[in-house]
C-alpha positions in Angstrom: -43.0 2.9 -3.0 -44.4 0.0 -5.2 -42.4 -2.6 -7.0 -43.3 -1.4 -10.5 -41.9 2.0 -9.7 -38.7 0.4 -8.4 -38.4 -1.5 -11.7 -38.8 1.8 -13.6 -36.1 3.4 -11.5 -33.8 0.4 -12.1 -34.4 0.6 -15.9 -33.8 4.3 -16.0 -30.6 3.9 -14.0 -29.4 1.2 -16.4 -30.1 3.4 -19.4 -28.2 6.3 -17.8 -25.2 4.1 -17.0 -25.2 2.7 -20.6 -25.1 6.2 -21.9 -22.2 7.1 -19.6 -20.3 3.9 -20.6 -20.9 4.5 -24.3 -19.8 8.2 -24.0 -16.3 6.8 -23.6 -15.7 4.6 -26.6 -14.7 1.1 -25.2 -13.1 -0.1 -28.4 -10.0 -2.3 -28.2 -7.9 0.4 -29.8 -8.9 3.0 -27.2 -8.6 0.6 -24.2 -5.0 -0.2 -25.3 -4.1 3.4 -24.9 -5.7 3.8 -21.4 -3.5 5.0 -18.6 -2.4 1.8 -16.9 -0.9 3.5 -13.8 -4.2 5.4 -13.3 -6.1 2.1 -13.7 -3.9 0.4 -11.2 -4.4 3.2 -8.7 -8.1 3.0 -9.1 -7.9 -0.8 -8.6 -5.9 -0.4 -5.4 -8.3 2.2 -4.0 -11.6 0.6 -5.0 -11.2 -3.1 -5.7 -8.2 -4.7 -4.1 -9.8 -4.9 -0.7 -12.2 -7.7 -1.9 -10.7 -9.1 -5.1 -7.5 -10.7 -6.4 -6.7 -10.7 -10.1 -3.7 -12.9 -10.7 -3.6 -16.5 -11.8 -3.9 -19.0 -8.9 -4.6 -16.3 -6.3 -7.2 -17.1 -3.7 -10.6 -15.5 -3.7 -11.2 -13.0 -0.9 -14.6 -11.5 0.0 -15.2 -11.3 -3.8 -14.0 -13.8 -6.4 -10.7 -13.9 -8.1 -10.9 -12.0 -11.4 -8.3 -13.9 -13.4 -9.4 -14.0 -17.1 -12.7 -12.3 -16.1 -13.4 -11.2 -19.7 -13.2 -14.7 -21.0 -16.2 -16.0 -19.0 -19.8 -15.5 -18.3 -21.0 -13.6 -15.2 -21.1 -15.7 -12.0 -19.0 -18.7 -13.3 -15.7 -18.6 -11.3 -15.1 -22.1 -10.1 -15.4 -22.6 -6.3 -16.9 -19.2 -5.5 -20.4 -18.9 -3.9 -22.3 -16.4 -5.9 -25.6 -14.7 -5.2 -28.7 -16.0 -7.1 -28.8 -12.8 -9.2 -25.3 -13.5 -10.6 -25.9 -17.2 -11.1 -29.0 -16.4 -13.2 -27.2 -13.8 -15.3 -26.5 -15.0 -18.8 -24.3 -12.2 -20.1 -20.5 -12.5 -20.9 -18.3 -10.0 -19.1 -17.4 -7.3 -21.5 -15.8 -3.8 -21.1 -19.1 -1.9 -21.2 -20.8 -4.3 -18.8 -17.9 -4.1 -16.4 -17.9 -0.3 -16.5 -21.6 -0.2 -15.7 -21.3 -2.7 -12.9 -18.5 -1.0 -11.0 -20.4 2.3 -11.1 -23.7 0.8 -9.9 -23.9 -3.0 -9.2 -27.6 -2.9 -8.3 -28.7 -1.0 -11.4 -26.7 -3.2 -13.7 -27.6 -6.7 -12.1 -30.4 -6.2 -9.6 -30.3 -8.4 -6.6 -26.6 -9.0 -6.4 -24.8 -8.5 -3.0 -21.7 -6.6 -4.1 -21.3 -3.4 -2.1 -21.8 -0.1 -4.0 -18.1 1.0 -4.3 -19.1 4.0 -6.5 -16.0 4.2 -8.7 -15.8 7.7 -10.0 -16.9 8.0 -13.6 -13.5 9.5 -14.7 -11.7 6.4 -13.3 -13.8 3.7 -14.9 -12.2 3.6 -18.3 -8.7 3.3 -17.0 -9.8 0.7 -14.4 -11.5 -1.4 -17.0 -8.4 -1.5 -19.2 -6.2 -2.3 -16.2 -8.3 -5.2 -15.1 -8.4 -6.6 -18.7 -4.6 -6.5 -18.8 -3.9 -7.6 -15.2 -6.4 -10.5 -15.4 -4.8 -11.9 -18.5 -8.1 -11.5 -20.3 -6.2 -9.9 -23.3 -2.7 -10.4 -24.7 -2.1 -6.8 -25.9 1.1 -6.4 -23.9 2.4 -7.0 -20.4 0.9 -4.7 -17.7 3.1 -1.7 -16.9 5.4 -2.2 -13.9 3.4 -1.8 -10.7 3.5 1.7 -9.2 3.6 2.3 -5.4 0.9 0.1 -3.7 -0.4 3.2 -2.0 -0.4 5.5 -5.0 -2.6 8.6 -5.1 -3.8 9.9 -1.7 -1.9 7.1 0.1 1.5 8.4 -1.3 0.9 11.6 0.7 -0.3 9.9 3.9 3.1 10.0 5.6 3.6 13.7 4.8 0.1 14.8 5.5 -0.7 12.7 8.6 2.7 12.0 10.3 1.2 11.2 13.7 -1.3 8.7 12.2 1.4 7.2 10.0 3.7 6.7 13.0 0.9 5.1 15.1 0.2 2.5 12.4 3.7 1.9 10.9 5.7 2.0 14.1 3.5 0.1 16.5 1.5 -3.2 16.6 -2.3 -3.4 16.4 -4.1 -6.1 18.4 -7.5 -7.5 17.4 -9.7 -9.5 19.8 -12.7 -11.4 18.5 -15.4 -13.2 20.4 -15.8 -17.0 20.0 -18.9 -19.1 20.1 -17.8 -20.8 23.3 -17.7 -17.4 25.2 -13.9 -17.2 25.0 -12.0 -14.7 22.9 -9.3 -15.0 20.2 -6.6 -12.4 19.7 -3.9 -11.8 17.1 -1.5 -9.0 16.3 -0.9 -7.3 13.0 1.8 -5.0 11.4 0.7 -2.4 9.0 3.7 -2.0 6.6 4.7 1.1 4.5 4.3 -1.0 1.2 0.6 -1.3 1.7 0.6 -4.9 3.1 -0.5 -6.2 6.5 1.2 -9.2 8.2 0.7 -10.8 11.5 1.5 -13.6 14.0 -1.5 -15.7 12.8 0.0 -18.2 10.4 -1.2 -17.4 6.8 -2.8 -14.1 7.8 -2.4 -11.3 5.3 -4.1 -8.1 4.2 -3.7 -4.7 2.6 -4.3 -1.1 3.5 -5.2 1.7 1.1 -6.4 5.3 1.2 -9.9 5.2 -0.5 -9.8 9.0 -0.6 -8.5 11.8 1.6 -11.0 11.0 4.4 -10.9 7.2 4.5 -8.0 4.9 5.5 -9.3 1.3 4.8 -7.8 -2.1 5.4 -8.8 -5.6 4.5 -7.6 -8.7 6.5 -8.1 -12.3 5.4 -7.2 -15.8 6.7 -8.0 -15.0 10.3 -8.0 -18.0 12.5 -11.7 -17.8 13.5 -14.9 -16.5 12.1 -15.2 -14.0 10.5 -12.2 -15.1 8.5 -11.9 -11.9 6.5 -13.2 -8.4 6.9 -12.7 -4.8 5.7 -12.8 -1.7 8.0 -12.3 2.0 7.4 -11.3 4.8 9.7 -10.5 8.5 9.4 -6.7 9.0 9.1 -6.4 10.7 12.5 -4.0 9.5 15.3 -5.8 8.2 18.4 -6.0 10.9 21.0 -4.6 10.1 24.4 -3.6 6.6 23.2 -2.9 4.1 26.1 -1.1 1.0 24.9 -2.8 -2.2 25.9 -6.3 -0.6 26.3 -9.2 -1.0 23.9 -9.5 2.1 21.7 -12.4 1.1 19.5 -14.7 -1.8 18.5 -16.5 -2.4 15.3 -18.9 -4.9 13.7 -17.2 -6.5 10.6 -20.4 -8.2 9.4 -23.3 -6.1 8.3 -26.4 -7.0 10.2 -24.6 -8.7 13.0 -23.8 -5.8 15.4 -23.5 -8.2 18.3 -20.2 -9.5 16.8 -17.7 -6.8 17.8 -14.0 -6.8 17.2 -12.0 -5.0 19.8 -8.9 -3.0 18.7 -6.0 -2.1 21.0 -2.3 -1.1 20.5 1.0 -2.6 21.6 3.9 -0.2 21.7 6.6 -0.8 19.1 7.1 -3.9 17.0 8.1 -7.2 18.7 10.7 -8.6 16.3 11.6 -12.3 15.8 15.1 -13.2 16.5 17.4 -12.6 13.5 17.4 -15.6 11.2 14.9 -17.5 13.3 12.7 -20.0 11.5 9.6 -19.4 13.6 8.8 -15.7 13.5 5.2 -16.3 14.3 6.1 -17.8 17.7 8.3 -14.9 18.7 5.9 -12.3 17.6 3.2 -13.9 19.6 5.4 -14.5 22.7 6.6 -10.8 22.8 3.2 -9.4 22.1 1.2 -11.3 24.7 1.3 -12.4 28.4 1.9 -16.0 29.5 0.0 -17.1 32.6 1.5 -19.7 34.9 -0.2 -21.3 38.0 2.6 -22.4 40.2 2.4 -24.4 43.4 4.4 -22.7 46.2 4.2 -24.1 49.8 0.9 -25.9 49.0 -0.7 -22.7 47.6 -1.3 -21.8 43.9 0.5 -18.6 42.8 -0.7 -17.0 39.5 2.1 -15.3 37.5 1.4 -13.3 34.4 4.8 -13.4 32.7 5.9 -11.0 30.0 8.8 -12.2 27.8 10.9 -9.3 26.7 13.2 -8.8 23.7 16.1 -8.1 26.0 15.8 -11.7 27.3 14.3 -10.7 30.6 11.0 -11.9 32.0 8.9 -9.6 34.2 5.5 -9.8 35.8 3.0 -7.5 37.7 3.2 -10.0 40.7 7.0 -9.3 41.1 8.3 -12.6 39.7 11.2 -12.2 37.4 13.4 -14.3 35.2 15.4 -14.7 32.0 15.2 -16.7 28.8 17.7 -17.9 26.3 18.1 -20.2 23.3 20.4 -23.1 22.7 21.1 -25.9 20.2 23.8 -27.7 18.3 25.4 -27.6 14.9 24.9 -23.9 14.7 21.1 -24.1 15.0 19.4 -22.7 18.1 16.2 -24.7 18.2 15.5 -24.9 21.9 14.2 -22.1 24.2 14.9 -22.2 27.9 13.8 -19.9 30.8 13.5 -19.6 34.5 11.4 -17.7 36.9 12.1 -16.7 40.5 10.5 -14.7 43.3 7.3 -16.5 42.7 5.9 -16.0 46.2 2.5 -16.9 47.7 
């Protein structure tokens, strides 16, 4: 296929999209009357994995869209845009936005935004929602946020109870390779409100149902490269799940299949002590094994100690112990423990 034919295809696609966008009259009066709840639902299912929209919110995989419709394409300060967007001279406007979210390549050829393929019947409400939520217009305040997992996500617990229980009642562990040959692991909680939290300080994310067949999540501020990624799975509980064993691996960066993230599960939810100021520490401690190399009668004994929430310490080698906290002035700020039966 030659380049001239590709250009013709691109022009034809752009003309078709323009016709679709203009079929829905994108006047200010009509956009004011758009269904805000439906627009937010479309945002959560199609856009929130990669973008933020509020003032001062950090960029994710894609740029923050605050006041998007008050600026030219490719001009968000501090974001590294593709050459195609940097060269684009148009101002963001409702019709251009509507075309772009339906087919990024046909609208601005050469950009690197994935084709999210927002359904045509959702685009009008989505456009109006982004205009409001990004403070690009001052028509009125956005409607109160609906459930973060509206649409198919609202039915997930009822339709897929085993899948829901696996993700909402247990802990998921991610293990990433590092450049020095070692690995880096962190644990994450998928929460019913659509958020993801973890023991890695600053880590956050969201999960959504893209449709009835795709459960997708996006995680950002990971401690090592890649610092953010998005992944989708079918909403089916893992068959014959064995806690602590790797159940899948995936490549988060397209074109770099050698970079595989391993996924395993930990039973339950390791909780921080009530009122404790360092929840990340306790979450990590309860969710991982601490290795000790102890000198006993001139020999080195290796002990893989598991700190448990009931204040016991156990290990496969037979060592056992207990841990406790102490402090003064009503503040327990010191942790103490002991191990015994550490035999060579």
